[in-house]
C-alpha positions as CSV (number, residue, x, y, z in Angstrom):
1,M,9.0,3.8,-42.7
2,T,8.7,1.3,-39.9
3,P,6.4,-1.7,-40.4
4,W,3.0,-1.4,-38.7
5,Y,3.4,-4.9,-37.0
6,I,6.6,-3.6,-35.3
7,L,4.9,-0.6,-34.1
8,V,1.9,-2.6,-32.7
9,A,4.4,-5.0,-30.9
10,L,6.1,-1.9,-29.5
11,V,2.8,-0.4,-28.1
12,I,1.7,-3.9,-26.6
13,S,5.2,-4.2,-25.0
14,L,4.9,-0.5,-23.6
15,W,1.4,-1.3,-22.4
16,R,2.6,-4.4,-20.4
17,R,5.5,-2.6,-18.8
18,L,3.2,0.4,-18.0
19,L,0.8,-1.9,-16.3
20,N,3.5,-3.8,-14.2
21,L,5.0,-0.4,-13.3
22,T,1.7,1.2,-12.2
23,I,0.8,-1.7,-9.9
24,A,4.2,-1.7,-8.5
25,V,4.0,2.1,-7.7
26,A,0.4,1.6,-6.2
27,L,1.4,-1.2,-3.9
28,A,4.4,0.4,-3.0
29,S,2.4,3.3,-1.7
30,W,0.1,1.2,0.4
31,P,2.0,1.8,3.7
32,L,1.0,5.6,3.4
33,A,-2.2,6.9,4.2
34,A,-5.1,9.3,3.1
35,H,-8.0,11.2,4.6
36,G,-10.8,8.9,4.2
37,Y,-13.4,7.8,1.8
38,P,-11.6,7.7,-1.5
39,L,-12.5,10.8,-3.5
40,L,-11.1,12.4,-7.1
41,A,-8.3,14.6,-6.3
42,P,-8.4,18.1,-7.8
43,R,-5.5,17.0,-10.3
44,P,-6.4,13.3,-11.2
45,V,-3.0,13.4,-13.7
46,P,-1.1,15.3,-11.3
47,D,1.6,16.8,-13.5
48,A,-0.1,17.2,-17.0
49,I,-1.1,20.4,-18.4
50,A,-4.0,19.1,-19.5
51,G,-7.9,19.2,-19.5
52,P,-11.0,18.2,-21.6
53,T,-9.5,20.5,-24.5
54,D,-5.7,19.5,-24.7
55,P,-4.2,17.1,-26.9
56,D,-2.0,15.1,-24.3
57,V,-1.7,11.4,-23.4
58,A,-3.8,12.4,-20.3
59,A,-6.8,12.8,-22.6
60,V,-7.4,9.2,-22.2
61,F,-8.6,10.2,-18.7
62,Y,-10.0,13.9,-19.4
63,N,-11.6,13.6,-22.9
64,P,-10.8,10.6,-25.4
65,A,-11.6,12.8,-28.1
66,A,-8.7,15.3,-27.3
67,L,-6.3,12.6,-28.4
68,G,-7.5,13.2,-32.0
69,P,-5.1,16.2,-32.7
70,L,-2.2,14.4,-31.1
71,R,0.2,12.9,-34.0
72,G,2.9,10.4,-33.5
73,L,4.0,8.3,-30.7
74,H,3.9,9.6,-27.1
75,L,4.6,8.2,-23.9
76,R,4.0,9.5,-20.5
77,L,4.7,8.4,-16.8
78,D,3.2,10.6,-14.1
79,G,3.1,10.3,-10.2
80,G,2.5,12.4,-7.3
81,A,1.6,12.5,-3.6
82,R,-0.8,14.5,-1.6
83,L,0.3,15.4,1.9
84,Y,-2.1,15.8,4.5
85,E,-2.0,18.0,7.6
86,G,-4.7,18.6,10.1
87,S,-6.6,17.5,13.2
88,I,-10.0,16.2,14.5
89,D,-10.7,17.7,17.7
90,R,-14.0,16.1,19.0
91,N,-16.4,18.1,21.3
92,A,-16.1,15.4,24.0
93,G,-13.4,17.5,25.3
94,G,-10.5,16.7,27.7
95,A,-7.2,14.9,27.3
96,G,-7.0,12.5,24.5
97,S,-10.0,13.8,22.5
98,S,-8.0,15.1,19.8
99,T,-6.4,13.4,16.7
100,P,-3.9,14.5,14.3
101,I,-3.9,14.1,10.5
102,N,-0.6,14.1,9.0
103,W,0.0,11.5,6.4
104,A,-0.2,11.1,2.3
105,D,-1.7,9.4,-0.6
106,P,-0.5,8.6,-4.0
107,I,-1.6,9.4,-7.5
108,S,-0.3,7.7,-10.6
109,F,-0.8,7.6,-14.4
110,A,1.0,6.1,-17.2
111,G,-0.2,6.0,-20.8
112,V,0.7,5.8,-24.4
113,S,-0.6,7.2,-27.6
114,W,-0.2,6.5,-31.2
115,D,-1.7,7.9,-34.5
116,L,-1.2,4.6,-36.5
117,D,0.7,6.5,-39.1
118,T,-2.6,8.2,-40.2
119,D,-4.3,11.5,-40.1
120,S,-7.6,10.3,-38.9
121,F,-7.2,8.0,-36.0
122,T,-5.3,8.1,-32.8
123,V,-5.3,5.3,-30.1
124,G,-4.4,5.7,-26.5
125,L,-3.6,3.1,-23.6
126,A,-3.7,4.2,-20.1
127,V,-3.3,2.7,-16.4
128,Y,-4.0,4.8,-13.5
129,T,-5.3,5.1,-9.8
130,P,-7.7,7.8,-9.7
131,F,-9.2,6.9,-6.3
132,S,-6.9,6.0,-3.2
133,D,-7.5,5.9,0.6
134,L,-4.7,4.8,3.0
135,T,-6.0,5.9,6.4
136,S,-4.3,5.2,9.5
137,Y,-5.5,6.6,12.9
138,G,-4.5,3.7,15.2
139,D,-6.4,3.4,18.5
140,S,-7.5,6.9,19.0
141,P,-10.6,9.1,19.7
142,V,-12.0,8.6,16.4
143,R,-11.8,4.7,16.5
144,Y,-15.7,4.2,16.1
145,H,-15.5,5.5,12.7
146,A,-12.0,4.7,11.3
147,I,-8.8,2.9,12.8
148,G,-7.3,2.4,9.6
149,S,-8.3,1.9,5.8
150,T,-6.5,0.9,2.6
151,S,-8.8,1.4,-0.5
152,M,-7.4,1.3,-3.9
153,V,-9.2,1.8,-7.4
154,F,-6.7,0.6,-10.3
155,E,-8.2,1.4,-13.8
156,Q,-6.9,0.5,-17.2
157,A,-8.4,2.3,-20.5
158,A,-8.3,1.7,-24.0
159,A,-9.2,4.6,-26.0
160,A,-9.4,5.9,-29.7
161,A,-10.2,9.3,-31.4
162,F,-11.4,9.8,-34.9
163,R,-10.8,13.1,-36.9
164,V,-14.3,13.9,-38.4
165,S,-12.8,17.3,-39.7
166,G,-10.0,19.6,-38.7
167,R,-12.5,21.4,-36.4
168,F,-14.2,18.4,-35.0
169,Y,-13.1,15.2,-33.2
170,V,-15.1,12.2,-31.5
171,G,-13.5,9.6,-29.2
172,A,-14.4,6.9,-26.8
173,S,-12.7,4.3,-24.4
174,A,-13.4,1.2,-22.6
175,N,-12.6,1.3,-18.8
176,F,-11.6,-1.5,-16.6
177,A,-11.3,-1.4,-12.8
178,E,-10.3,-3.4,-9.8
179,E,-10.9,-2.1,-6.3
180,W,-9.3,-3.2,-3.0
181,L,-10.5,-2.6,0.6
182,D,-9.3,-3.4,4.0
183,Y,-11.2,-1.2,6.6
184,T,-10.9,-1.5,10.3
185,Y,-13.0,0.4,13.0
186,A,-14.6,-0.2,16.5
187,R,-18.5,-1.0,17.3
188,D,-19.7,0.1,20.5
189,A,-21.6,-3.0,21.4
190,A,-23.2,-1.4,24.5
191,I,-25.7,0.6,22.4
192,Y,-27.0,-2.2,20.6
193,G,-28.4,-3.5,24.0
194,G,-30.4,-0.4,24.2
195,S,-31.0,1.5,27.4
196,A,-30.1,-1.6,29.6
197,G,-26.8,-2.1,27.7
198,V,-25.8,1.6,28.3
199,A,-27.2,2.3,31.6
200,Q,-27.4,-0.8,33.5
201,P,-24.6,-2.7,35.2
202,G,-23.9,-6.5,34.9
203,G,-23.3,-6.4,31.2
204,L,-20.3,-6.0,29.1
205,C,-18.7,-3.7,31.7
206,G,-19.1,-5.6,34.6
207,A,-20.4,-3.9,37.8
208,Q,-20.3,-0.5,36.3
209,P,-22.6,0.6,33.4
210,C,-21.0,0.9,30.1
211,G,-22.1,4.4,29.1
212,Y,-20.9,5.2,25.7
213,E,-17.6,4.4,24.1
214,N,-16.5,2.3,26.9
215,P,-13.3,0.2,25.8
216,L,-14.9,-2.9,27.3
217,A,-17.6,-2.9,24.9
218,A,-15.6,-1.9,21.9
219,Q,-15.6,-5.0,19.1
220,T,-12.9,-4.4,16.3
221,L,-14.3,-5.2,12.9
222,R,-11.8,-5.7,10.0
223,L,-13.5,-5.6,6.6
224,R,-11.8,-6.8,3.4
225,G,-12.8,-7.0,-0.2
226,F,-12.1,-7.2,-3.9
227,G,-14.2,-6.3,-6.7
228,W,-13.8,-5.6,-10.6
229,G,-16.0,-4.0,-13.1
230,V,-16.2,-2.1,-16.6
231,G,-17.3,1.2,-17.8
232,F,-16.8,3.6,-20.7
233,S,-16.1,7.1,-21.7
234,V,-17.4,9.1,-24.6
235,G,-16.1,12.7,-25.9
236,V,-16.2,15.5,-28.3
237,L,-13.8,18.3,-29.3
238,A,-14.7,21.0,-31.5
239,R,-13.1,24.2,-32.7
240,P,-16.0,26.3,-33.9
241,I,-13.8,29.3,-34.7
242,D,-10.1,30.0,-34.9
243,R,-8.5,30.1,-31.5
244,L,-11.7,28.4,-29.5
245,W,-11.7,24.8,-28.3
246,L,-14.7,23.2,-26.6
247,G,-14.5,19.9,-25.1
248,L,-17.0,17.7,-23.4
249,S,-16.5,14.1,-22.0
250,Y,-18.5,11.8,-19.8
251,T,-17.3,8.8,-17.9
252,S,-19.7,6.2,-16.7
253,H,-19.7,4.7,-13.5
254,I,-18.2,1.3,-13.1
255,F,-20.6,-1.5,-13.8
256,N,-20.0,-4.8,-12.0
257,P,-21.6,-7.6,-14.3
258,G,-24.9,-8.8,-12.8
259,Q,-24.8,-6.0,-10.0
260,G,-26.1,-2.7,-12.0
261,G,-24.5,0.4,-10.7
262,D,-23.3,-0.9,-7.5
263,F,-19.7,-2.2,-7.0
264,P,-19.8,-4.9,-4.3
265,L,-16.4,-5.9,-2.7
266,G,-16.3,-9.5,-1.4
267,D,-14.0,-11.7,0.7
268,T,-14.9,-15.2,2.3
269,L,-11.6,-15.8,4.2
270,R,-10.1,-12.7,5.6
271,P,-12.7,-10.4,7.4
272,R,-12.4,-10.4,11.2
273,V,-14.2,-9.4,14.4
274,K,-12.3,-9.2,17.5
275,P,-14.8,-9.3,20.5
276,A,-15.1,-6.7,23.0
277,P,-12.8,-7.2,26.1
278,G,-16.0,-7.6,28.3
279,E,-17.1,-10.7,26.0
280,G,-13.9,-12.7,26.6
281,A,-12.4,-15.3,24.5
282,V,-15.5,-16.5,22.9
283,C,-13.8,-17.1,19.3
284,P,-10.1,-18.2,19.8
285,D,-8.1,-17.8,16.6
286,L,-5.0,-19.9,16.7
287,S,-3.1,-17.6,14.4
288,P,-0.2,-15.9,16.4
289,S,-1.1,-12.4,15.3
290,S,-5.1,-12.4,15.5
291,S,-5.5,-13.9,18.9
292,N,-9.4,-14.4,19.9
293,T,-10.8,-13.1,16.7
294,C,-13.9,-14.4,14.9
295,R,-13.7,-15.2,11.4
296,A,-16.4,-14.4,8.6
297,G,-17.1,-13.6,5.0
298,D,-18.1,-10.0,3.8
299,R,-19.5,-8.1,1.2
300,V,-19.0,-4.2,1.1
301,T,-21.2,-2.4,-1.4
302,T,-19.5,0.8,-2.8
303,Y,-19.8,3.0,-6.0
304,I,-17.4,4.3,-8.4
305,P,-19.1,7.5,-9.8
306,D,-20.1,8.9,-13.1
307,I,-18.1,12.1,-14.2
308,L,-18.9,14.8,-16.5
309,Q,-16.2,17.2,-17.6
310,L,-16.5,20.3,-19.6
311,G,-13.6,22.6,-21.0
312,V,-13.1,25.8,-23.0
313,R,-9.8,26.9,-24.1
314,I,-9.0,30.1,-25.8
315,E,-5.6,30.7,-27.7
316,V,-5.1,34.2,-26.8
317,D,-1.6,34.2,-29.0
318,P,0.9,31.6,-30.1
319,K,2.4,31.5,-26.6
320,V,-0.5,32.0,-24.4
321,D,-3.7,29.8,-23.5
322,I,-6.6,30.3,-21.1
323,E,-8.8,27.3,-20.2
324,G,-11.7,27.1,-18.0
325,Q,-13.0,23.8,-17.1
326,A,-15.9,22.2,-15.0
327,R,-16.6,18.7,-13.6
328,W,-19.4,17.0,-11.8
329,V,-18.9,14.0,-9.9
330,H,-22.0,11.9,-9.1
331,Y,-20.9,10.6,-5.6
332,G,-24.7,10.9,-4.4
333,E,-26.0,7.8,-6.1
334,R,-24.8,5.8,-2.9
335,Q,-24.4,7.9,0.4
336,N,-24.0,4.7,2.6
337,L,-21.4,2.0,2.9
338,D,-23.4,-1.3,2.9
339,V,-21.8,-3.9,4.9
340,A,-22.9,-7.9,5.2
341,L,-20.9,-9.7,7.5
342,Q,-22.0,-13.4,7.9
343,G,-20.9,-16.9,8.2
344,G,-17.8,-18.3,9.9
345,D,-18.0,-18.4,13.5
346,L,-19.5,-15.0,14.2
347,A,-22.4,-17.1,16.0
348,N,-20.1,-17.2,19.0
349,L,-20.5,-13.7,19.2
350,A,-24.3,-14.0,19.6
351,H,-24.9,-14.6,23.3
352,S,-26.5,-11.1,23.6
353,T,-28.5,-8.8,21.2
354,A,-25.7,-6.4,21.5
355,T,-22.7,-8.6,20.8
356,A,-24.3,-10.5,17.7
357,I,-23.2,-9.0,14.4
358,P,-26.3,-8.1,12.3
359,P,-26.4,-9.5,9.0
360,E,-26.4,-5.7,7.6
361,L,-24.6,-2.4,8.5
362,L,-25.2,0.8,7.2
363,L,-22.5,3.4,7.9
364,D,-23.3,7.0,6.8
365,R,-20.9,8.5,4.4
366,G,-22.9,11.7,3.7
367,L,-22.2,11.7,0.0
368,T,-23.3,14.1,-2.4
369,D,-22.7,15.3,-5.8
370,A,-19.7,17.5,-6.2
371,W,-19.0,20.4,-8.6
372,G,-15.6,21.6,-9.4
373,F,-14.6,24.6,-11.4
374,E,-11.1,25.4,-12.8
375,V,-9.2,28.4,-14.4
376,S,-5.7,27.7,-15.8
377,G,-3.3,29.2,-18.0
378,R,-0.6,27.9,-20.5
379,W,2.4,30.1,-21.0
380,K,5.0,29.3,-23.5
381,L,8.6,30.7,-22.3
382,G,10.9,30.2,-25.2
383,R,11.1,27.0,-27.0
384,S,11.6,24.5,-24.3
385,L,9.5,25.6,-21.0
386,R,5.7,25.8,-20.5
387,L,4.0,26.9,-17.4
388,S,0.4,26.6,-16.1
389,P,-0.9,28.2,-12.9
390,S,-4.2,27.1,-12.0
391,L,-7.1,27.8,-9.4
392,F,-9.6,25.2,-8.8
393,F,-12.7,25.3,-6.5
394,E,-14.9,22.4,-5.7
395,T,-17.9,21.9,-3.5
396,S,-18.0,19.4,-0.9
397,A,-18.7,15.7,-1.6
398,V,-19.8,15.3,2.0
399,E,-22.4,16.6,3.7
400,S,-20.8,18.7,6.8
401,G,-23.2,16.9,9.5
402,A,-22.0,13.4,8.2
403,V,-18.1,14.2,8.0
404,N,-16.2,11.8,10.1
405,A,-12.8,10.3,10.3
406,A,-13.5,7.8,7.4
407,S,-15.2,10.6,5.2
408,I,-13.7,14.0,5.4
409,D,-14.4,16.5,2.6
410,A,-15.6,20.1,2.4
411,P,-15.7,22.9,-0.2
412,K,-12.0,23.3,-1.2
413,L,-9.8,25.7,-2.8
414,D,-6.7,24.5,-4.7
415,L,-3.7,26.6,-6.3
416,T,-1.2,24.8,-8.4
417,L,1.8,25.7,-10.7
418,T,2.9,22.9,-13.3
419,A,5.9,23.0,-15.4
420,E,6.8,20.9,-18.7
421,W,10.4,21.3,-20.1
422,H,12.0,19.8,-23.3
423,P,15.6,19.9,-22.4
424,V,16.2,17.8,-25.7
425,K,14.2,16.9,-28.6
426,H,11.7,14.0,-27.8
427,L,12.1,14.3,-24.3
428,M,9.7,15.9,-21.8
429,L,10.3,16.4,-18.1
430,G,7.3,17.7,-16.0
431,A,6.5,18.7,-12.3
432,H,4.0,20.5,-10.2
433,V,3.5,21.8,-6.7
434,G,0.2,22.9,-5.1
435,A,-1.9,23.3,-2.1
436,T,-5.6,22.6,-1.1
437,G,-7.3,24.2,1.5
438,Y,-10.6,22.6,3.1
439,I,-13.2,24.8,4.5
440,L,-14.3,22.4,7.3
441,G,-14.7,24.0,10.9
442,E,-17.5,22.2,13.2
443,A,-18.8,19.2,11.6
444,G,-19.9,15.4,12.0
445,Q,-23.1,16.4,14.0
446,S,-25.4,13.8,12.4
447,F,-24.1,10.9,14.5
448,D,-25.8,10.1,17.8
449,P,-25.7,6.7,19.6
450,K,-28.9,7.7,21.5
451,A,-30.6,7.2,18.1
452,E,-29.6,3.4,18.2
453,V,-30.5,2.9,21.6
454,A,-33.8,4.5,21.2
455,C,-34.5,2.1,18.1
456,V,-33.5,-1.0,20.1
457,D,-35.9,0.3,22.9
458,A,-38.5,0.6,20.4
459,G,-38.3,-3.0,19.3
460,Y,-36.8,-1.8,15.9
461,A,-40.0,0.0,15.0
462,L,-39.7,1.9,11.8
463,S,-40.9,5.1,13.3
464,A,-38.3,5.1,15.9
465,C,-35.4,4.0,13.8
466,G,-34.9,6.4,10.9
467,A,-31.7,7.5,12.0
468,A,-30.3,4.4,12.8
469,N,-31.5,3.1,9.6
470,R,-29.6,5.8,7.6
471,G,-26.2,4.7,9.2
472,D,-26.1,7.7,11.8
473,G,-27.0,5.6,15.1
474,L,-23.1,5.5,15.6
475,P,-20.8,7.2,18.3
476,S,-20.6,10.8,17.9
477,A,-18.2,12.4,15.3
478,A,-19.1,16.0,16.2
479,G,-16.0,18.2,16.5
480,R,-13.9,20.7,14.7
481,Y,-11.9,19.6,11.6
482,T,-9.0,21.1,10.1
483,L,-7.2,19.8,6.7
484,F,-4.7,21.4,4.4
485,V,-3.0,19.4,1.8
486,V,0.4,20.1,-0.1
487,H,0.6,18.0,-3.3
488,V,3.7,17.5,-5.5
489,G,4.8,15.2,-8.3
490,G,6.7,14.6,-11.5
491,A,6.5,13.0,-14.7
492,I,8.5,12.1,-17.8
493,G,7.6,11.6,-21.4
494,V,8.7,10.8,-24.7
495,D,7.2,12.4,-28.0
496,Y,8.2,10.7,-31.2
């Protein structure tokens, strides 16, 4: 028998390699793009035939207790891409009011599990990217909500499962997360001057009134940030009767030390504000690529949500299993993106109320809790091939009225086929292909720049600033949204 300390050294070596590999995969994927505020994909571990009741390395994410029945040493490397197609056709009408959606975002997972040469304990280590958003619209009609965004959550988990009996397992994991943000959008400075800034000449737009969304009044904000935190997962797996498995897991939100449930991202050097063309060169920046930009520090408060997962798996016969699962994602704890942008040479922008950057900006993301439900099968075809068709439905994580270029979601239906093939002993190859349809239609009606104008005209009285204080006093996002996603991926595993 191999000495235990050699196996421990092997696991540690594999863990370091998995960590480096997943970071490399994630960073290599950053030139791609996604659909807005980062949300959990229908398949967080894309090529695993797994859920809250399945003994698989992916149980580190789905339910740490499901590691319990897994014997031996197992390694999984898994990756996929979600390919987006759609459009945003704003209700403004006319030429140039439509923006295409045609990009992709990555999902990755790498993990290892080991039973410690016992019948009672199994440990697991994994790294994965459960949330990613790599939006890139460019200078388009949706610039006032998003020009581009790179947001990536990278998590590491150390899990353990204990066999209480042959029919009952418990498990837990410690989760560590880091998030990076690089988000750019345009701010219509005219509306922050009230009716005078919008309707009267002589302001940012010269001899003509600015109106709404005038390019001469558009400031460009680039927000940057990084943050880290910790969380945990707990789970149980039970087999109350033969052929019936029940699994339940809870994954906490990520706690930032000293910040409670919030997950703030900060940067003191790289955030920038490019003044509106009507302001002139008020903040000359000598760097070649950032002419006429103001420097600042920022703090962007986000939230990495709680997740509850439930699974029921029935072993119909030795070759067929049927599983149903449900999940709840607690996005609704924080509906807004809370931005504090201060310091640097931002004071150069403050020659009017309209052009000054306020100390706090609220941007409505309309986040609400989402419920997902999946039915899937597991069919063994011979000794080496296993297939799993699945059908998944999830409610929207974004209220319809708050949908915008930086936050797109809707009730969705996903159909996927996953395969696992064992060409030789100890080796597994996996793959999947699927599609997700979003039921969007007309959306984005909550945003109205007149709400900000009315707030300014009323001297920021609370009675007149309800919509503005919710983050809805922004240029309109109303229009017709369409979105369809094709996702593919592959995996390789070693079982020993």
